[in-house]
C-alpha positions as CSV (number, residue, x, y, z in Angstrom):
1,X,3.9,-9.0,28.7
2,X,2.8,-7.3,25.5
3,X,5.4,-5.1,23.8
4,X,5.1,-2.4,21.2
5,X,5.1,-4.2,17.8
6,X,3.4,-7.4,19.0
7,X,0.6,-8.5,16.7
8,X,-0.5,-11.4,19.0
9,X,-3.2,-9.5,20.9
10,X,-4.5,-8.0,17.6
11,X,-4.5,-11.3,15.7
12,X,-6.2,-13.1,18.6
13,X,-9.1,-10.6,18.7
14,X,-9.8,-9.2,15.1
15,X,-9.3,-10.4,11.5
16,X,-6.7,-7.8,10.8
17,X,-5.3,-7.9,7.3
18,X,-1.6,-8.2,8.3
19,X,-2.3,-11.4,10.2
20,X,-2.2,-13.7,7.2
21,X,1.5,-12.8,6.6
22,X,2.2,-13.8,10.2
23,X,0.4,-17.1,9.7
24,X,3.6,-18.3,8.0
25,X,4.4,-19.5,11.5
26,X,3.1,-22.9,10.3
27,X,6.3,-23.4,8.3
28,X,8.7,-22.2,11.0
29,X,7.0,-22.7,14.4
30,X,3.8,-24.7,13.9
31,X,3.5,-25.5,17.6
32,X,2.5,-21.9,18.2
33,X,-0.7,-22.4,16.2
34,X,-3.4,-24.0,18.4
35,X,-7.2,-24.3,18.4
36,X,-8.8,-23.4,15.1
37,X,-5.5,-22.2,13.7
38,X,-4.0,-25.7,14.0
39,X,-6.0,-26.9,11.0
40,X,-4.4,-24.9,8.2
41,X,-7.0,-25.9,5.6
42,X,-10.0,-24.5,7.4
43,X,-8.4,-21.9,9.7
44,X,-10.1,-18.4,9.9
45,X,-8.2,-15.1,9.5
46,X,-5.9,-14.4,12.4
47,X,-3.5,-16.3,14.5
48,X,-5.2,-18.4,17.2
49,X,-8.3,-16.2,17.0
50,X,-11.0,-16.3,19.7
51,X,-13.6,-16.1,16.9
52,X,-13.4,-16.2,13.2
53,X,-15.2,-17.2,10.0
54,X,-13.9,-20.6,8.8
55,X,-12.4,-20.8,5.3
56,X,-15.1,-21.0,2.6
57,X,-16.5,-24.6,2.1
58,X,-15.7,-25.7,5.7
59,X,-18.6,-26.2,8.2
60,X,-21.0,-24.6,5.7
61,X,-19.0,-21.4,5.6
62,X,-19.9,-18.9,2.9
63,X,-16.6,-17.0,3.6
64,X,-16.8,-13.6,5.1
65,X,-19.9,-12.9,3.1
66,X,-21.0,-9.6,4.7
67,X,-17.6,-8.0,4.1
68,X,-17.5,-9.4,0.5
69,X,-20.8,-7.6,-0.2
70,X,-19.6,-4.4,1.5
71,X,-16.3,-4.5,-0.5
72,X,-18.2,-5.1,-3.8
73,X,-20.6,-2.2,-3.3
74,X,-17.7,0.0,-2.2
75,X,-15.8,-0.8,-5.3
76,X,-18.7,0.3,-7.5
77,X,-19.2,3.5,-5.5
78,X,-15.6,4.6,-5.3
79,X,-15.3,3.9,-9.1
80,X,-18.0,6.5,-9.5
81,X,-16.2,9.0,-7.3
82,X,-13.0,8.5,-9.4
83,X,-15.1,9.2,-12.6
84,X,-16.5,12.4,-11.0
85,X,-13.1,13.5,-9.9
86,X,-11.6,12.9,-13.4
87,X,-14.2,15.1,-15.0
88,X,-13.6,18.1,-12.7
89,X,-10.8,19.6,-14.9
90,X,-10.4,22.9,-13.2
91,X,-10.5,21.8,-9.6
92,X,-7.4,22.3,-7.4
93,X,-5.8,19.0,-6.4
94,X,-7.8,17.0,-8.9
95,X,-4.9,14.7,-9.9
96,X,-3.9,14.1,-6.2
97,X,-7.5,13.5,-5.1
98,X,-8.0,11.0,-7.9
99,X,-4.8,9.2,-7.0
100,X,-6.0,8.9,-3.4
101,X,-9.4,7.5,-4.6
102,X,-7.8,5.1,-7.0
103,X,-5.4,3.7,-4.3
104,X,-8.3,3.3,-1.9
105,X,-10.2,1.6,-4.7
106,X,-7.3,-0.9,-5.1
107,X,-7.3,-1.7,-1.4
108,X,-10.9,-3.0,-1.6
109,X,-10.3,-6.1,-3.8
110,X,-7.2,-6.8,-1.8
111,X,-9.2,-6.6,1.4
112,X,-11.9,-8.8,-0.1
113,X,-9.3,-11.5,-0.8
114,X,-7.1,-11.1,2.3
115,X,-9.9,-11.1,4.8
116,X,-12.5,-12.9,2.9
117,X,-11.6,-16.4,4.1
118,X,-11.1,-17.7,0.6
119,X,-7.4,-18.8,0.7
120,X,-5.6,-21.1,3.1
121,X,-4.0,-19.3,6.0
122,X,-0.2,-19.2,5.6
123,X,-0.3,-20.0,1.9
124,X,2.1,-18.4,-0.4
125,X,-0.7,-16.7,-2.4
126,X,-2.4,-15.2,0.7
127,X,0.9,-14.0,2.2
128,X,1.8,-12.3,-1.1
129,X,-1.6,-10.7,-1.4
130,X,-1.4,-9.5,2.2
131,X,1.9,-7.8,1.5
132,X,0.4,-6.0,-1.6
133,X,-2.5,-5.0,0.6
134,X,-0.3,-3.6,3.3
135,X,1.7,-1.6,0.8
136,X,-1.4,-0.2,-0.8
137,X,-2.9,0.9,2.5
138,X,0.4,2.7,3.6
139,X,0.6,4.4,0.2
140,X,-3.1,5.4,0.3
141,X,-2.6,7.2,3.6
142,X,0.4,9.0,2.2
143,X,-1.7,10.2,-0.8
144,X,-4.2,11.5,1.7
145,X,-1.5,13.6,3.4
146,X,-0.1,14.6,0.0
147,X,-3.5,15.8,-1.1
148,X,-3.7,18.0,2.0
149,X,-0.3,19.4,1.4
150,X,-1.2,20.3,-2.2
151,X,-4.3,22.0,-0.9
152,X,-2.1,24.6,0.8
153,X,-0.7,25.5,-2.6
154,X,2.8,25.5,-1.2
155,X,3.5,24.2,-4.7
156,X,1.1,24.4,-7.6
157,X,-1.0,21.3,-8.0
158,X,-0.7,19.3,-11.2
159,X,2.8,20.5,-12.0
160,X,6.0,18.4,-11.9
161,X,7.1,20.1,-8.7
162,X,3.9,18.7,-7.1
163,X,3.5,15.4,-8.8
164,X,7.1,14.1,-8.7
165,X,7.5,14.1,-4.9
166,X,3.8,13.0,-4.5
167,X,4.2,9.9,-6.7
168,X,7.7,9.2,-5.4
169,X,6.6,8.9,-1.8
170,X,3.6,7.0,-2.9
171,X,5.9,4.4,-4.5
172,X,8.3,4.5,-1.5
173,X,5.5,3.7,1.0
174,X,4.1,0.9,-1.2
175,X,7.5,-0.7,-1.8
176,X,8.9,-0.4,1.7
177,X,5.7,-1.6,3.5
178,X,5.1,-4.3,0.9
179,X,8.7,-5.7,1.2
180,X,8.5,-5.6,5.0
181,X,5.3,-7.6,4.9
182,X,6.8,-10.1,2.5
183,X,10.0,-10.5,4.6
184,X,7.9,-11.0,7.7
185,X,5.8,-13.6,5.9
186,X,8.5,-15.5,4.0
187,X,11.6,-14.6,6.3
188,X,13.8,-13.7,3.3
189,X,16.2,-12.3,5.9
190,X,16.5,-11.8,9.7
191,X,16.2,-8.0,9.5
192,X,12.4,-7.9,10.1
193,X,12.0,-11.2,11.8
194,X,11.4,-13.9,12.9
195,X,9.5,-12.9,16.0
196,X,11.2,-13.6,19.3
197,X,9.4,-15.2,21.0
198,X,7.4,-16.7,18.0
199,X,4.1,-16.5,19.8
200,X,4.4,-12.7,20.2
201,X,4.2,-12.2,16.5
202,X,6.6,-9.3,17.0
203,X,7.4,-6.9,14.1
204,X,7.9,-3.2,14.9
205,X,8.3,-2.0,11.3
206,X,5.2,-3.8,10.1
207,X,3.2,-2.7,13.1
208,X,4.2,1.0,12.5
209,X,3.3,1.0,8.8
210,X,0.0,-0.9,9.2
211,X,-1.3,0.3,12.5
212,X,0.5,3.6,13.6
213,X,1.0,5.3,10.2
214,X,-2.7,5.3,9.1
215,X,-3.9,6.9,12.3
216,X,-1.0,9.4,12.2
217,X,-1.7,10.3,8.6
218,X,-5.4,10.8,9.3
219,X,-4.5,13.3,12.1
220,X,-2.0,15.1,9.9
221,X,-4.5,15.4,7.1
222,X,-7.2,16.7,9.4
223,X,-4.8,19.3,10.9
224,X,-3.7,20.6,7.5
225,X,-7.3,20.8,6.2
226,X,-8.3,22.7,9.4
227,X,-5.6,25.2,8.5
228,X,-6.6,25.4,4.9
229,X,-10.4,25.8,5.5
230,X,-10.4,28.0,8.5
231,X,-7.1,29.8,8.1
232,X,-6.7,30.3,4.3
233,X,-10.2,30.2,3.0
234,X,-11.9,31.7,6.1
235,X,-14.8,29.2,5.7
236,X,-16.6,27.2,8.3
237,X,-19.2,25.2,6.5
238,X,-16.7,22.9,4.6
239,X,-15.1,22.0,7.9
240,X,-18.2,20.1,8.9
241,X,-17.5,17.7,6.1
242,X,-14.1,17.0,7.5
243,X,-15.5,16.6,11.0
244,X,-18.0,14.1,9.7
245,X,-15.3,12.2,7.8
246,X,-13.2,12.1,11.0
247,X,-16.1,10.8,13.0
248,X,-16.9,8.1,10.4
249,X,-13.2,7.0,10.4
250,X,-13.0,6.8,14.2
251,X,-16.3,4.8,14.3
252,X,-15.0,2.4,11.7
253,X,-11.9,1.7,13.8
254,X,-13.9,1.4,17.0
255,X,-16.2,-1.1,15.3
256,X,-13.3,-3.1,13.9
257,X,-11.3,-3.3,17.2
258,X,-14.2,-3.5,19.7
259,X,-17.2,-5.0,18.0
260,X,-15.7,-7.4,15.5
261,X,-15.5,-10.3,18.0
262,X,-18.9,-9.5,19.5
263,X,-20.6,-9.7,16.0
264,X,-18.6,-12.8,15.2
265,X,-19.8,-14.7,18.3
266,X,-23.3,-13.4,18.0
267,X,-23.5,-14.7,14.4
268,X,-22.0,-18.0,15.3
269,X,-18.8,-17.3,13.2
270,X,-20.8,-16.7,10.0
271,X,-19.7,-13.1,9.8
272,X,-17.7,-10.5,11.8
273,X,-17.6,-6.8,12.2
274,X,-15.3,-6.0,9.3
275,X,-18.2,-5.2,6.9
276,X,-19.4,-2.4,9.2
277,X,-15.8,-1.0,9.3
278,X,-15.7,-1.2,5.4
279,X,-19.0,0.6,5.0
280,X,-17.9,3.4,7.5
281,X,-14.5,3.8,5.9
282,X,-16.0,4.1,2.4
283,X,-18.5,6.6,3.8
284,X,-15.6,8.6,5.2
285,X,-13.9,8.6,1.8
286,X,-17.1,9.7,0.1
287,X,-17.4,12.6,2.6
288,X,-13.8,13.6,1.9
289,X,-14.6,13.7,-1.7
290,X,-17.6,16.1,-1.1
291,X,-15.4,18.1,1.3
292,X,-12.8,18.6,-1.5
293,X,-15.6,19.4,-3.9
294,X,-17.0,22.0,-1.6
295,X,-13.7,24.0,-1.5
296,X,-12.8,23.8,-5.2
297,X,-14.5,25.0,-8.3
298,X,-15.8,22.9,-11.1
299,X,-18.9,21.2,-12.5
300,X,-21.2,19.1,-10.4
301,X,-20.7,15.3,-10.6
302,X,-24.3,15.0,-11.5
303,X,-23.6,16.8,-14.7
304,X,-20.7,14.4,-15.4
305,X,-22.9,11.3,-15.4
306,X,-25.7,13.1,-17.3
307,X,-28.2,13.3,-14.5
308,X,-28.5,17.0,-14.5
309,X,-28.9,19.9,-17.0
310,X,-27.3,23.3,-17.2
311,X,-29.0,24.5,-14.0
312,X,-27.0,22.0,-12.0
313,X,-23.7,22.8,-13.8
314,X,-24.4,26.5,-13.0
315,X,-24.7,25.6,-9.3
316,X,-28.5,25.4,-9.0
317,X,-28.5,21.7,-8.4
318,X,-26.9,21.6,-5.0
319,X,-30.1,20.3,-3.5
320,X,-30.1,17.4,-5.8
321,X,-26.5,16.6,-5.0
322,X,-27.2,16.7,-1.3
323,X,-30.1,14.4,-1.8
324,X,-27.8,12.0,-3.6
325,X,-25.4,11.6,-0.7
326,X,-27.8,9.8,1.7
327,X,-29.2,7.7,-1.1
328,X,-25.7,6.4,-2.0
329,X,-24.9,5.8,1.7
330,X,-28.1,3.9,2.1
331,X,-27.2,1.7,-0.9
332,X,-24.0,0.8,0.9
333,X,-25.6,0.2,4.3
334,X,-28.7,-1.7,3.3
335,X,-27.0,-4.8,1.7
336,X,-24.6,-4.9,4.6
337,X,-27.5,-4.9,7.1
338,X,-29.2,-7.7,5.1
339,X,-25.9,-9.7,5.2
340,X,-25.8,-9.2,9.0
341,X,-29.4,-10.3,9.3
342,X,-28.7,-13.4,7.1
343,X,-25.7,-14.3,9.3
344,X,-28.1,-14.4,12.3
345,X,-30.6,-16.4,10.4
346,X,-27.9,-19.2,10.0
347,X,-28.4,-19.7,13.8
348,X,-32.0,-20.9,13.3
């Protein structure tokens, strides 16, 4: 019977990033690892997964190539968003929005490594990277909530009254979640493990911080921004950005949890559905940026990168900016689609 806090069903079905920390079972209860997980050197992400991409170099595996491409493109795109945000000096919540984007940016290389099928499952290096990744994800979702709180102007943005608690809780989420993941992986103590029974991969604290908290934070953020946009600003149009971001985020999670195994089996374990989730999550982050931009004042990001003249900076370049959004989204989607097509070509 599955209990709240059991990672076993999750790690059997999808290449979830906390699973490598739980793969330390090989040092404590190796009998639990069966099937493809029994061979530590070639095991895919997960614990006894139904389908997974073998570690790079084994059975002709190119690692999780589709998600590697998606993460690489997302890193470039989010870096541009950080640059644009940094140049909008007068915008409300600029520092907080930039912190959110930077933390999301940092999760991308961690995701690339932890779910990329590069390192041996259960290895010290992969377990440590997974813990850092978990801490960054938890901290990222706090910065999302913190950015929404600052948008209410309950405290003035950019001041010590705003920044001290903002960064304090960012650090708390990172350290607490990271330590829990390390403790679960290396069993420094018996506070957070080991799992009983071992095959359940049970850890309520890690489950809460890596699976419950992100969804809860997204809901809190959406509720606060609903109040800010409709209640404080009396605007409707910016709300559609937030609705679109919410839809993209939900679709990313549905793809990850429902389609990852389907794509993996369809591509003969060459790729899985994580790349689609990565693209959709990055698209959601981009839409959040444009939502924030739509309710704050400042110069256009086109002017920041020198792609527009004074007409854009004066507000006449909105059409150009709107045309840029689908172009950027296409640049993210096309290589991912090519990677998916390539994965199917391996079947021939």
